[in-house]
Each structure stands twice: as C-alpha cells, then as structure tokens.
TINU-998080 format. One record per residue: residue in one letter; y, z, x of N, C-alpha, C in turn. Coordinates in steps of 0.001 Angstrom, whole numbers, padded with zeros to 6 digits, always signed. Atoms other than C-alpha are relative to their C-alpha. Example, Ala and Ser with C-alpha at 12.3 -4.5 7.8 and 13.67 -1.06 7.14 Angstrom:
A-001190+000000+000890-004500+007800+012300+001200+000000+000900
S-001190-000060-000820-001060+007140+013670+001090+000730-000770
% end
This chain:
M+001204-000146-000791+081012-030915+037747-000144+001709-000001
Q+000079-001475+000154+081766-027053+037657-000650+000219-001359
M+000444-000179+001494+081021-027272+034075-001472-000352-000030
Q+001494+000370-000025+077701-029087+034603-000744+001179+000810
L+000754-001006-000700+076875-026456+037168-000150+001201-000751
S+000123-001288+000662+077643-023514+035064-001085-000186-001206
S+001084+000234+001038+075675-025075+032129-001288-000239+000435
R+001249-000052-000712+072891-025860+034495-000508+001361+000478
S+000293-001470-000444+073004-022373+035754-000463+000890-001225
G+000346-000682+001136+072753-021070+032106-001329-000383-000486
E+001516+000356+000288+069661-023196+031544-000942+000581+000985
V+000986-000597-000811+068131-022057+034646-000339+001625-000200
T+000215-001453+000331+068639-018462+033633-000799+000142-001233
Q+000785-000079+001246+067248-019187+030216-001544-000393+000347
L+001191+000505-000345+064348-021043+031733-000767+001277+000761
H+000480-001344-000700+063781-017844+034073-000695+000807-001031
Q+000425-001081+000982+063688-015587+031107-001108-000533-000908
R+001117+000778+000694+061423-018058+029235-001245+000078+000690
L+001125-000011-000938+059139-018039+032223-000537+001239-000055
Q+000644-001259+000007+058937-014395+032364-000594+000433-001145
R+000828-000287+001151+058069-014005+028740-001161-000603+000030
L+001115+000654-000204+055493-016582+029254-001012+000767+000889
E+001019-000754-001080+053952-014719+032378-000367+001125-000679
Q+000320-001213+000675+054117-011499+030290-001105-000297-001111
E+000983+000317+000982+052325-013056+027352-001338-000518+000670
N+001147+000308-000573+049700-014603+029690-000660+001206+000576
D+000631-001093-000414+049115-011272+031245-000608+000747-001083
D+000518-000598+001251+048650-009809+027786-001179-000536-000412
L+001048+000892+000612+046412-012542+026687-001333+000309+001199
Q+000904-000021-001060+044336-012235+030116-000764+001500-000228
T+000470-001465+000263+044029-008271+029318-000977+000000-001239
R+000945+000223+001308+042582-009178+025756-001075-000590+000320
V+001132+000676-000452+040287-011604+027239-001041+001039+000689
R+000765-001021-000732+038966-008923+029723-000523+001012-001042
R+000285-001125+000988+038779-006279+026858-001111-000641-000816
L+000749+000642+000843+037050-008837+024599-001464-000232+000659
K+001299+000288-000734+034330-009785+027463-000630+001415+000156
A+000640-001209-000252+033828-005982+027994-000703+000402-001258
T+000708-000427+001465+033156-005511+024258-001121-000772-000235
Q+001255+000922+000158+030885-008487+024265-001023+000490+000889
E+000953-000491-000661+028899-007208+026974-000601+001374-000532
D+000497-001382+000756+028714-003706+025303-000839-000320-001183
L+000679+000388+001293+027468-005290+022156-001228-000645+000348
D+001166+000526-000303+024964-007410+023884-000936+000902+000581
N+000896-001089-000520+023542-004312+025752-000450+000703-001302
K+000673-000777+000904+023289-002517+022615-000806-000982-000924
L+000842+000910+000741+021687-005471+020762-001272-000179+000726
E+001070+000193-000901+019227-005924+023620-000862+001424-000314
R+000854-001344+000129+018323-002011+023273-000502+000056-001295
A+000568-000128+001454+017989-002321+019600-001167-000888-000261
E+001188+000827+000208+015532-005200+019741-001358+000539+000793
E+001103-000543-000544+013623-003378+022433-000559+001312-001000
Q+000370-000936+000795+013419-000478+020041-000641-000483-001221
L+000632+000588+001004+012433-002547+017244-001500-000534+000332
V+001376+000605-000510+009534-004113+019284-000830+001305+000203
F+000718-001220-000130+008391-000498+020140-000304+000654-001381
A+000236-000550+001367+008736+000660+016569-000890-000929-000750
Q+000856+000794+000728+006861-002347+015298-001456+000247+000713
Q+001296-000330-000775+003975-001582+017895-000440+001341-000643
E+000425-001300+000612+003999+002054+016684-000467-000236-001338
F+000304+000085+001367+003800+000994+013126-001352-000650-000196
D+001301+000562+000022+000986-001334+013708-001258+000878+000568
D+001074-000860-000351-000942+001331+015687-000250+000981-001118
F+000267-000853+001132-000297+003659+012848-000830-000445-001089
E+000702+000792+001048-001373+001101+010270-001616+000060+000287
S+001239+000110-000353-004611+000606+012040-000625+001356+000099
Q+000460-001396+000237-005250+004309+012272-000157+000383-001242
V+000041-000395+001448-004554+004842+008718-001292-000863-000728
E+000962+000828+000599-007007+001798+007858-001484+000696+000498
E+001223-000754-000684-009623+003423+010279-000380+001265-000930
S+000305-001457+000699-009251+006955+008531-000434-000298-001344
T+000485+000463+001265-009390+005408+005209-001315-000426-000102
Q+001244+000557+000073-012471+003653+005947-000986+001299+000323
Q+000897-001263-000301-014076+006881+007402-000085+000793-001180
S-000073-000950+001192-012932+008848+004380-000945-000667-001015
R+000945+000615+001086-014659+006200+002005-001384+000032+000389
D+001422-000025-000457-017861+006282+004082-000431+001482-000238
Q+000569-001452+000446-018009+010079+003833+000041+000319-001281
I+000048-000028+001388-017223+009881+000254-001481-000507-000538
Q+001100+000577+000235-020084+007507-000178-001213+000822+000391
D+001101-000764-000441-022427+009715+001910-000134+001446-000936
L+000018-001196+000748-021484+012909-000042-000516-000356-001383
T+000324+000360+001365-021819+011216-003292-001678-000324+000075
A+001654+000062-000253-025555+010184-002162-000686+001239+000127
N+000591-001408-000204-026253+013674-001196+000214+000655-001368
V+000039-000814+001499-024991+015070-004751-000780-000478-000693
T+000965+000512+001064-026988+012650-006391-001400+000602+000295
M+001287-000502-000316-030117+013630-004406-000232+001502-000500
Y-000051-001239+000294-029210+017315-004911-000146+000080-001635
Q-000064+000276+001310-028667+016464-008564-001376-000116-000641
T+001371+000404+000334-032170+014979-008843-000982+001106+000159
F+000821-001097-000336-033842+018038-007139+000168+001108-001067
L-000334-001056+000861-031867+020507-009243-000493-000359-001371
S+000375+000362+001417-032664+018605-012506-001587+000055-000128
Y+001354-000156+000039-036207+018600-011684-000433+001421+000019
I+000127-001468+000043-036217+022428-010864+000257+000670-001365
L-000421-000638+001219-034415+023170-014081-001012-000534-001043
Q+000731+000545+001178-036531+020795-016309-001593+000767+000203
T+001295-000575-000202-039953+022336-014871+000012+001311-000178
G-000282-001464-000098-038557+025841-014534-000985+000742+000991
K+000736-000787-000990-040731+026326-011635+000604+000351+001369
P-000696-000169-001416-039795+027956-008475-000969-000556+001080
Y+000483+000823-001035-040956+026923-005062-001600+000347+000128
T+001475-000028-000502-044641+026109-004528-000057-001240+000732
A+000270+001247-000835-046265+023631-002212+000151-001341-000844
R-000081+001143+000777-046824+021350-004988+001162-000621-000484
T-001456+000386+000509-043313+021416-006282+000755-000971+001083
V-000741+000817-000898-042056+020312-003027-000681-001427+000204
D+000706+001413-000088-044667+017428-002799+000539-000943-000997
K-000390+000731+001097-043514+016395-006266+001487-000370+000245
L-001502+000500-000244-039956+016467-005273+000029-000934+001020
E+000023+000869-000985-040644+014555-002243-000423-001343-000506
C+000397+001313+000743-042374+011932-004390+001241-000581-000822
I-001078+000422+000748-039229+011757-006456+000874-000853+000927
I-000938+000553-001005-037241+010857-003373-000611-001314+000333
K+000562+001348-000765-039845+008284-001841-000273-001053-001097
E+000396+000941+001009-040634+006621-005198+000838-001185+000151
P-000710+001367-000042-039701+002853-004923+000687-000190-001254
P-000562+000419+001310-037387+001530-007657-000934-000499-000813
S+000781+000505+000865-039165+000926-010861+000158-001516-000243
S+000076+001536+000120-040137-002430-011661+000937-000325-001229
D-000898+000326+001024-037687-002344-014702+001147-000456+000602
T-001253+000530-000475-034731-002881-012363-000118-001410+000442
D-000175+001206-000317-033706-006542-011652+000638-000218+001214
D-000607+000185-001342-032898-007431-007943+000392-001311+000012
T-000498+001404+000004-031709-010886-008926+001453-000146-000210
D-001350+000209+000476-028238-012216-008905-000061-000956-001159
E-000266+000882+001186-026839-014517-011639-000921-001283-000014
E+000794+001218-000254-028559-017577-010093-001598+000181+000145
G+001473-000214-000087-032056-015917-009946-000376+000168+001495
N+000222-000280-001368-031842-015333-006002-000254+001573+000050
E+000361-001415-000131-033446-012086-004980+001161+000496+001069
N-001004-000640-000663-030726-009577-003467-000646+000650+001438
G+000366-000781-001297-032238-008913+000062+000912+000194+001117
D-000949-000279-001068-030395-007283+002771-000779-000292+001503
D+000483+000198-001377-031051-007837+006555-000938+001193+000286
D+000924-000809-000501-033981-006004+008058+000561+001132+000689
T-000699-001006-000935-031925-004196+010538+000733+001105-001191
L-000714-001005+000758-029775-002736+007768-000822+000891-000789
E+000917-000777+000802-032769-001803+005621-000495+001261+000761
D+000550-001104-000847-034260+000105+008672+001015+001059+000175
G-001007-000993-000246-030973+001883+009268+000234+000849-001208
C-000056-000701+001279-030751+002696+005622-001203+000905-000309
S+001342-000853+000253-034384+003930+005498-000021+001167+000798
Q+000061-001144-001011-033948+006094+008679+001037+000992-000683
F-000955-000828+000651-030794+007514+006952-000505+000815-001133
C+000560-000620+001131-032437+008046+003715-001088+001018+000402
E+000998-000821-000558-035330+009765+005563+000463+001182+000624
E-000691-001301-000571-033173+012171+007435+000545+000728-001199
Q-000551-000844+000940-031186+013081+004369-000999+000527-000908
R+001154-000514+000940-034430+013647+002326-000554+001313+000661
T+000638-001147-000812-035813+015919+005122+000962+001100-000050
K-000905-001046+000103-032514+017821+005103+000106+000466-001357
L-000245-000329+001214-032263+017974+001491-001390+000859-000507
C+001232-000854+000152-036096+019118+001293+000200+001194+000283
T-000222-001142-000719-035241+021865+003606+000929+000914-000802
K-001006-000669+000797-032186+022944+001527-000701+000423-001351
V+000568-000504+001257-034205+022950-001753-001064+000837+000160
I+000983-001067-000168-037031+024792-000340+000605+001492+000365
L-000645-001136-000119-034562+027369+000877+000642+000705-001252
L-000533-000303+001306-032783+027422-002542-001008+000530-000871
T+001135-000367+000907-036014+027685-004418-000500+001384+000366
V+000642-001083-000509-037278+030462-002396+001051+001143-000250
E-001019-000983+000372-033972+032420-002720-000125+000138-001520
W+000185+000031+001390-034233+031572-006540-001228+000864-000445
S+001160-000793+000234-037763+032870-006483+000080+001514+000136
D-000213-001560-000220-036799+036178-004939+000921+000465-001003
I-000960-000553+001092-033964+036477-007311-000764+000268-001342
A+000826-000111+001350-036233+035809-010412-001011+001260+000031
T+001018-001242+000087-038871+038406-009245+000566+001206+000300
A-000694-001350-000458-036400+041116-008042+000224+000769-001496
P-000409-000985+001166-035986+043927-010513+001412-000132-000272
C-001480+000147+000757-032908+043647-012794+000613+001517+000233
T-000657-001470-000111-030303+046568-011980+001075-000017-001234
C-000841-000198+000978-028256+045786-015066-000468+000790-001087
N+000250-000657+001156-028129+047699-018299-000408-000774-001293
V+000399+000987+001088-029112+044807-020452-001533-000221-000097
E+001328+000248+000071-032466+044742-021846-000541-001538-000159
H+000338+001386-000239-034234+041336-021043-001350-000218-000602
V+001297+000271+000794-036924+039652-023193-000933-000643+001020
% end
C-alpha cells in the first residue's frame, strides 16, 4: 500500500505540474485573444475611417468634376461668342479694306446692311429628308436679340476705328520717306 501511495503521490505531483502548465498556457492564450481582439477593433476603426474618407473624397471628386464640366461649357460658350465676334469684325474690316473708304454715314449704313442681311437664298436650310431646320421661336428671339446687341457694339467699335483710321490717314506724315 505504501508503494501504491507513493506512486499515487507521484502521479498527483505530475498532474499538478501538468495542471500548472495548462493553466499557464490558458493564460497565454487568453492574453493572445485579448491582443487579437484589440487589434481587430483597431483595424475595424481604421477601416471605418478609411471608408468615411473615401466617401468624402468621392463627394469632392464629384463636385470637382461638375465644376470642371461647368467651367468647360462656359469656356466653350465664350469661345463661340468670341468666334462670332471675330467673324463680324472680319466682315467689317474686309468691307473697309475692299472699299478703302474711311468712315462716312453711308459707309456705316452699308456695314449695318451687311450684318442685317438675311442669308441668301442660295443656302439650303433643309436636312437630308427635306425638312426645314427651324428652331424654337424663343431661341430665335434670344439669338436675334443677342445678334442685335453684338451688331450695335460692333458698329460702335467700327465707327471708332474708322474715325481713328481717318484721322491717321489725314494726319501729316512725320517720316522721312517720300509717299506717292
């Protein structure tokens, strides 16, 4: 019995040692679990912040994109307006250069007629199917009003330019070159 008792006592000691090792391993595992949970929470928070930043960045990008589209459209409109103005200036300048006449009341009347002349009957305002290309009356009124305003501004500028040109043409020359 003594032997059994000593063997049992050895087994109990081994079991206690094993129990201590298991408790230590359990404590280590619990510590790891706590660290992993903390890391997971930290990563979840970072992911949430990154998603919020992505949403804000997408909103800013959309706003910027719409501003760029609006700015581009405004630039295109300005280019069209400026191109129309240049065409009108070229028409006036071409007339003045062709006739060689400085400003007179009749010249301005003729220049105004150039702008006011309706398109010649040579132009075809029909599409491929033979339908007339007519715009909405409101659009035509707006275009007519715009054209009239531009014509008035242009006539004023041409008058000023021709008066200046007339003054220059009649002024005595101060250069040393003999003019014919």
